C-alpha positions, 0 to 999 in steps of 0.5 A: 515350138517352145518347150511347153509345146514340145513336152506333150509330143515327147511324153506321148511318143516316149510312152508309145515307144516304151509300149512297143518295146514292151510288146516285141521285147517281152510280150511276143516271146512269152507266146507266139499264139495270143489266146482269145481270153488274153486278147480280150484282156489286152484289147480292154487295156489298149482301149482303157489307155486310149480313152484315159489319154483324153484326160492328158489332152484336157490338161495339155489343151483344154476341154474342147480338144479332149472332146475332139480327141475322143471323137477322132478316137472313136472314128479311127477305132470304128474304121480299124475294124475294117482293117481287121477284115483285111488282115483276115483276108491277107493272111488267109489268102497267103496261107500265113499260120496263126503263130506267124501273124503276130509278127506280121501285125507288129511291124504292119501297125509300126509302119501304120503309125509312121504313115498316119503321122505323115498323112496327118501333118501333110493334111494339116499343112495343106488345110492351113494353106488351102482352105478350100481343099476341106471341100475335097475332103469332104466330098471324098468322105461322102463318096467313100460312105457311098462306095461302102454302102454299095460294096457292102463292106470290104473287098480285098484280093492281095494278089491284085495288089499293085505293091505285091505284084511289084514285090513278086517281080523284083524279089524272088519268093520262097513259097515253101518257107515255114517260119518267122523270118522275112528273108531266107537264104537258099542255095546262096541266094537271098529270098523273101518269105510269104511274111513279106508279102503279107506285110506289104499287102497290110501296109498298102492296104493301110495307105488306102484306109488312111486316105479315108481316116485321115480326112475324117479325123480332120473333120473333127479337129485341126490340131495335129497333136490331137489328130496324131494321138487319137489315130495312133492311140486307136492303132496300137490296140489293133493287134489284140483286137484282131486276135480278140475278134478274129473268130466273130468278124463275120457277124459284123455284117452291118458295120459298113452301113454304120461307118458309111453313115459316120463318114457321110456325116463327117463329109457333109459337115466338112462340106457345109462348115461355112454354113452350119457349125456342128458342136463336137459333142454332137459329132461324138453322139452320132459316132457312138450311135451309128457305130454302136447301133450297127454292131448291136444290129449285126450281132442281134441279126446274126445270133442264130448263125452264131448258135448254129456254128457252136452247135455243129462240130467242125468234124461235121464237114469233112463227113461228105469227103469221107463218104465220097472217097469209098466210091472211087475205091469201090469202082477201082475194086470193081474195075480190078476183077475185069482183068483178072477174068482174062486168064481163062482164054489163056488155058486153051493156049496151054 
């Protein structure tokens, strides 16, 4: 690889490293809990950076590569919303407090960057040597699209995750631990905390998502630099996007249909690559229309539920429990006089 070919890689990796250092070294120390407003601002910044990097790709690789980058970025950004559902399910099932989720997500995203890079380079290498594998990738994407439609979204159970089970068997877990450390020493014994289990669940879920997203991005570009940078640019903003949408993720009920359409489209594009050539701008238009339409339909169809959720105060739900408590107390109060009524038989004995 020449210096001219290596320069874009060095510039991009140095930029990513600087952003990650800024994140964990400065921003994470200011506040452990990211507010929704702050998360929205950071999400907008990450998206702006991701989209604007297409200009650098255009300067280094040309206009076609820039369009391929945008298509890959939009595919990965759209599929990343499924990752947000996984984050929410994992943290909820393991009882990870909001102020500790940020640390897990940081290391999860760092691991995802390494995994995606590995998957992309392996995938490109395989396609270069065995061209027929493109049909396997296409069939995999079409099957994934069918599975998304049939299952109506993401279904994850961290306790049934094989990697989580292995971690629980090999290492002692301190279930009562509260803090932001991954390990803790108790009674002279080093133990893992629930944060490690959450990180293992997040990373193993990303492996599953990579099996779908990497073939999808390779359907629009065969350039490893374009595929890698588009994936990483989308992944970097995942944490801010999670905190920005965590309260409204349930409203994206029809997003899986849009994602299924995109995966099915790129899958058939791979299967028919020798017969039909689909211009990259058509792929861009299909991705934007499918995902954007699914999001708009989801928000429109769930607008009543969102208004109802805002109208009902969260204190309204515990009311039935508060009413249910006096019943046992009343029964206990009624049950207590019965034993007090027994002393009269004792008086004749006196």
